VMD Tcl script that builds the backbone (N, CA, C; Angstrom):
set m [mol new atoms 243]
animate dup $m
set s [atomselect $m all]
$s set {name element resname resid chain x y z} {
  {N N MET 1 A 68.011 101.040 135.910}
  {CA C MET 1 A 67.787 100.043 134.874}
  {C C MET 1 A 68.877 98.971 134.956}
  {N N SER 2 A 68.479 97.735 134.786}
  {CA C SER 2 A 69.399 96.619 134.909}
  {C C SER 2 A 70.374 96.571 133.734}
  {N N ARG 3 A 71.597 96.175 134.058}
  {CA C ARG 3 A 72.599 95.992 133.004}
  {C C ARG 3 A 72.659 94.547 132.540}
  {N N PHE 4 A 71.824 93.669 133.152}
  {CA C PHE 4 A 71.787 92.276 132.711}
  {C C PHE 4 A 71.258 92.219 131.284}
  {N N PRO 5 A 71.777 91.299 130.501}
  {CA C PRO 5 A 71.316 91.202 129.111}
  {C C PRO 5 A 69.856 90.779 129.030}
  {N N GLN 6 A 69.135 91.364 128.093}
  {CA C GLN 6 A 67.732 91.031 127.864}
  {C C GLN 6 A 67.619 90.456 126.463}
  {N N MET 7 A 67.925 89.178 126.327}
  {CA C MET 7 A 67.878 88.524 125.021}
  {C C MET 7 A 67.331 87.121 125.175}
  {N N ASP 8 A 66.753 86.614 124.099}
  {CA C ASP 8 A 66.155 85.283 124.127}
  {C C ASP 8 A 67.062 84.214 123.537}
  {N N SER 9 A 68.104 84.617 122.867}
  {CA C SER 9 A 68.979 83.673 122.189}
  {C C SER 9 A 70.000 83.083 123.163}
  {N N ILE 10 A 70.000 81.775 123.270}
  {CA C ILE 10 A 70.965 81.110 124.151}
  {C C ILE 10 A 72.386 81.365 123.669}
  {N N SER 11 A 72.600 81.352 122.358}
  {CA C SER 11 A 73.959 81.579 121.853}
  {C C SER 11 A 74.412 83.012 122.140}
  {N N GLU 12 A 73.510 83.988 122.044}
  {CA C GLU 12 A 73.873 85.371 122.383}
  {C C GLU 12 A 74.187 85.501 123.870}
  {N N LEU 13 A 73.396 84.827 124.709}
  {CA C LEU 13 A 73.681 84.844 126.147}
  {C C LEU 13 A 75.027 84.189 126.445}
  {N N ALA 14 A 75.302 83.076 125.777}
  {CA C ALA 14 A 76.589 82.397 125.975}
  {C C ALA 14 A 77.737 83.314 125.574}
  {N N ASP 15 A 77.584 83.999 124.443}
  {CA C ASP 15 A 78.622 84.951 124.002}
  {C C ASP 15 A 78.813 86.055 125.037}
  {N N PHE 16 A 77.697 86.570 125.568}
  {CA C PHE 16 A 77.765 87.630 126.567}
  {C C PHE 16 A 78.560 87.174 127.782}
  {N N TRP 17 A 78.224 85.976 128.315}
  {CA C TRP 17 A 78.880 85.518 129.530}
  {C C TRP 17 A 80.310 85.048 129.290}
  {N N GLN 18 A 80.707 84.864 128.038}
  {CA C GLN 18 A 82.109 84.572 127.733}
  {C C GLN 18 A 82.987 85.803 127.969}
  {N N THR 19 A 82.381 86.981 127.887}
  {CA C THR 19 A 83.156 88.224 128.012}
  {C C THR 19 A 82.800 89.024 129.261}
  {N N HIS 20 A 81.905 88.509 130.096}
  {CA C HIS 20 A 81.509 89.206 131.313}
  {C C HIS 20 A 81.584 88.253 132.498}
  {N N ASP 21 A 81.640 88.833 133.669}
  {CA C ASP 21 A 81.698 88.048 134.883}
  {C C ASP 21 A 80.551 88.472 135.789}
  {N N LEU 22 A 79.957 87.534 136.495}
  {CA C LEU 22 A 78.830 87.844 137.365}
  {C C LEU 22 A 79.201 88.883 138.420}
  {N N ILE 23 A 80.438 88.896 138.820}
  {CA C ILE 23 A 80.886 89.858 139.836}
  {C C ILE 23 A 80.740 91.295 139.327}
  {N N ASP 24 A 80.721 91.481 137.999}
  {CA C ASP 24 A 80.512 92.816 137.418}
  {C C ASP 24 A 79.111 93.337 137.723}
  {N N PHE 25 A 78.213 92.465 138.133}
  {CA C PHE 25 A 76.827 92.838 138.384}
  {C C PHE 25 A 76.472 92.687 139.862}
  {N N GLU 26 A 77.493 92.674 140.704}
  {CA C GLU 26 A 77.298 92.414 142.130}
  {C C GLU 26 A 76.275 93.362 142.756}
  {N N ASP 27 A 76.245 94.616 142.320}
  {CA C ASP 27 A 75.308 95.585 142.896}
  {C C ASP 27 A 73.859 95.302 142.504}
  {N N GLU 28 A 73.633 94.445 141.521}
  {CA C GLU 28 A 72.272 94.114 141.084}
  {C C GLU 28 A 71.789 92.765 141.609}
  {N N LEU 29 A 72.655 92.029 142.282}
  {CA C LEU 29 A 72.289 90.695 142.753}
  {C C LEU 29 A 71.488 90.777 144.044}
  {N N GLN 30 A 70.578 89.817 144.216}
  {CA C GLN 30 A 69.793 89.715 145.433}
  {C C GLN 30 A 69.972 88.322 146.014}
  {N N GLU 31 A 70.070 88.250 147.335}
  {CA C GLU 31 A 70.157 86.949 147.981}
  {C C GLU 31 A 68.764 86.324 148.014}
  {N N VAL 32 A 68.697 85.082 147.640}
  {CA C VAL 32 A 67.442 84.342 147.655}
  {C C VAL 32 A 67.481 83.408 148.852}
  {N N THR 33 A 66.468 83.518 149.712}
  {CA C THR 33 A 66.484 82.730 150.938}
  {C C THR 33 A 65.600 81.490 150.868}
  {N N GLU 34 A 64.749 81.383 149.852}
  {CA C GLU 34 A 63.902 80.203 149.711}
  {C C GLU 34 A 64.274 79.463 148.437}
  {N N PRO 35 A 63.988 78.181 148.401}
  {CA C PRO 35 A 64.328 77.407 147.198}
  {C C PRO 35 A 63.560 77.918 145.982}
  {N N LEU 36 A 64.255 78.016 144.857}
  {CA C LEU 36 A 63.615 78.438 143.611}
  {C C LEU 36 A 63.107 77.242 142.825}
  {N N PHE 37 A 63.827 76.166 142.902}
  {CA C PHE 37 A 63.473 74.978 142.136}
  {C C PHE 37 A 63.278 73.819 143.101}
  {N N MET 38 A 62.105 73.276 143.089}
  {CA C MET 38 A 61.802 72.152 143.951}
  {C C MET 38 A 61.856 70.879 143.117}
  {N N SER 39 A 62.566 69.903 143.609}
  {CA C SER 39 A 62.613 68.615 142.919}
  {C C SER 39 A 61.284 67.909 143.131}
  {N N PRO 40 A 60.735 67.351 142.075}
  {CA C PRO 40 A 59.479 66.633 142.258}
  {C C PRO 40 A 59.699 65.380 143.099}
  {N N GLU 41 A 58.677 65.017 143.838}
  {CA C GLU 41 A 58.769 63.769 144.598}
  {C C GLU 41 A 58.681 62.610 143.625}
  {N N ARG 42 A 59.342 61.549 143.974}
  {CA C ARG 42 A 59.337 60.361 143.123}
  {C C ARG 42 A 58.701 59.214 143.875}
  {N N PHE 43 A 57.956 58.413 143.141}
  {CA C PHE 43 A 57.324 57.239 143.696}
  {C C PHE 43 A 57.630 56.051 142.806}
  {N N ALA 44 A 57.848 54.929 143.425}
  {CA C ALA 44 A 58.006 53.692 142.669}
  {C C ALA 44 A 56.632 53.049 142.550}
  {N N VAL 45 A 56.297 52.616 141.357}
  {CA C VAL 45 A 55.009 51.968 141.121}
  {C C VAL 45 A 55.291 50.580 140.564}
  {N N ARG 46 A 54.735 49.572 141.205}
  {CA C ARG 46 A 54.931 48.196 140.736}
  {C C ARG 46 A 53.854 47.861 139.718}
  {N N LEU 47 A 54.288 47.409 138.559}
  {CA C LEU 47 A 53.373 47.004 137.496}
  {C C LEU 47 A 53.715 45.588 137.062}
  {N N SER 48 A 52.705 44.888 136.623}
  {CA C SER 48 A 52.964 43.571 136.043}
  {C C SER 48 A 53.712 43.784 134.733}
  {N N PRO 49 A 54.411 42.782 134.264}
  {CA C PRO 49 A 55.094 42.926 132.968}
  {C C PRO 49 A 54.128 43.331 131.846}
  {N N ALA 50 A 52.931 42.792 131.860}
  {CA C ALA 50 A 51.955 43.137 130.816}
  {C C ALA 50 A 51.529 44.599 130.922}
  {N N ASP 51 A 51.288 45.074 132.152}
  {CA C ASP 51 A 50.904 46.481 132.331}
  {C C ASP 51 A 52.048 47.413 131.958}
  {N N ALA 52 A 53.268 47.042 132.318}
  {CA C ALA 52 A 54.429 47.860 131.970}
  {C C ALA 52 A 54.586 47.950 130.457}
  {N N ALA 53 A 54.385 46.854 129.777}
  {CA C ALA 53 A 54.486 46.852 128.310}
  {C C ALA 53 A 53.384 47.705 127.699}
  {N N ALA 54 A 52.166 47.609 128.229}
  {CA C ALA 54 A 51.055 48.412 127.715}
  {C C ALA 54 A 51.310 49.902 127.962}
  {N N LEU 55 A 51.860 50.237 129.115}
  {CA C LEU 55 A 52.205 51.627 129.426}
  {C C LEU 55 A 53.244 52.143 128.443}
  {N N ARG 56 A 54.257 51.329 128.185}
  {CA C ARG 56 A 55.307 51.709 127.250}
  {C C ARG 56 A 54.723 51.995 125.858}
  {N N VAL 57 A 53.825 51.136 125.398}
  {CA C VAL 57 A 53.199 51.307 124.082}
  {C C VAL 57 A 52.372 52.592 124.054}
  {N N LYS 58 A 51.559 52.807 125.092}
  {CA C LYS 58 A 50.702 53.991 125.152}
  {C C LYS 58 A 51.538 55.269 125.186}
  {N N ALA 59 A 52.599 55.276 125.976}
  {CA C ALA 59 A 53.478 56.452 126.050}
  {C C ALA 59 A 54.125 56.715 124.700}
  {N N HIS 60 A 54.563 55.656 124.032}
  {CA C HIS 60 A 55.171 55.802 122.711}
  {C C HIS 60 A 54.159 56.387 121.718}
  {N N GLN 61 A 52.918 55.928 121.782}
  {CA C GLN 61 A 51.876 56.441 120.891}
  {C C GLN 61 A 51.614 57.931 121.120}
  {N N GLU 62 A 51.747 58.365 122.359}
  {CA C GLU 62 A 51.487 59.762 122.701}
  {C C GLU 62 A 52.760 60.614 122.690}
  {N N HIS 63 A 53.893 59.993 122.317}
  {CA C HIS 63 A 55.178 60.699 122.201}
  {C C HIS 63 A 55.599 61.362 123.519}
  {N N VAL 64 A 55.406 60.640 124.608}
  {CA C VAL 64 A 55.842 61.109 125.927}
  {C C VAL 64 A 56.530 59.958 126.642}
  {N N SER 65 A 57.210 60.270 127.709}
  {CA C SER 65 A 57.837 59.212 128.504}
  {C C SER 65 A 56.770 58.515 129.346}
  {N N GLU 66 A 57.101 57.336 129.812}
  {CA C GLU 66 A 56.191 56.606 130.675}
  {C C GLU 66 A 55.900 57.416 131.938}
  {N N ALA 67 A 56.939 58.023 132.511}
  {CA C ALA 67 A 56.764 58.810 133.736}
  {C C ALA 67 A 55.838 60.001 133.504}
  {N N ASP 68 A 56.004 60.687 132.377}
  {CA C ASP 68 A 55.138 61.833 132.084}
  {C C ASP 68 A 53.695 61.401 131.899}
  {N N LEU 69 A 53.494 60.276 131.257}
  {CA C LEU 69 A 52.138 59.779 131.046}
  {C C LEU 69 A 51.481 59.409 132.381}
  {N N VAL 70 A 52.193 58.708 133.238}
  {CA C VAL 70 A 51.649 58.335 134.540}
  {C C VAL 70 A 51.368 59.591 135.365}
  {N N SER 71 A 52.265 60.569 135.332}
  {CA C SER 71 A 52.044 61.825 136.066}
  {C C SER 71 A 50.780 62.516 135.585}
  {N N ARG 72 A 50.592 62.553 134.274}
  {CA C ARG 72 A 49.390 63.181 133.716}
  {C C ARG 72 A 48.142 62.451 134.188}
  {N N TRP 73 A 48.169 61.114 134.152}
  {CA C TRP 73 A 47.008 60.335 134.596}
  {C C TRP 73 A 46.688 60.604 136.064}
  {N N VAL 74 A 47.720 60.689 136.886}
  {CA C VAL 74 A 47.508 60.943 138.312}
  {C C VAL 74 A 46.893 62.329 138.505}
  {N N ARG 75 A 47.439 63.355 137.831}
  {CA C ARG 75 A 46.885 64.706 137.945}
  {C C ARG 75 A 45.419 64.740 137.512}
  {N N GLU 76 A 45.122 64.077 136.383}
  {CA C GLU 76 A 43.740 64.050 135.891}
  {C C GLU 76 A 42.814 63.377 136.901}
  {N N HIS 77 A 43.270 62.276 137.455}
  {CA C HIS 77 A 42.452 61.546 138.423}
  {C C HIS 77 A 42.232 62.369 139.686}
  {N N LEU 78 A 43.274 63.012 140.185}
  {CA C LEU 78 A 43.160 63.784 141.412}
  {C C LEU 78 A 42.294 65.031 141.215}
  {N N SER 79 A 42.384 65.662 140.064}
  {CA C SER 79 A 41.579 66.861 139.827}
  {C C SER 79 A 40.118 66.528 139.598}
  {N N ALA 80 A 39.824 65.305 139.165}
  {CA C ALA 80 A 38.449 64.877 138.923}
  {C C ALA 80 A 37.734 64.543 140.227}
  {N N GLY 81 A 38.494 64.233 141.251}
  {CA C GLY 81 A 37.908 63.781 142.505}
  {C C GLY 81 A 37.665 64.890 143.422}
}
mol reanalyze $m
mol bondsrecalc $m
mol representation Tube
mol addrep $m
């Protein structure tokens, strides 16, 4: 059974790691040979000032960033095709 903490509270985890060291769990660690987190690819999109302003308004109305809104539109378009 693992001795790693099993808790959902960030503050409890922070308290735990204030008094423990990762080296204390060396026998439970595994080497990871493939990337765990992949950075998303980024694309620059040229918009007219009017389109950029309309995008900004639409994103604000939907309470998301412009990038998140454009990403959602692209995913929707690609999955529809």
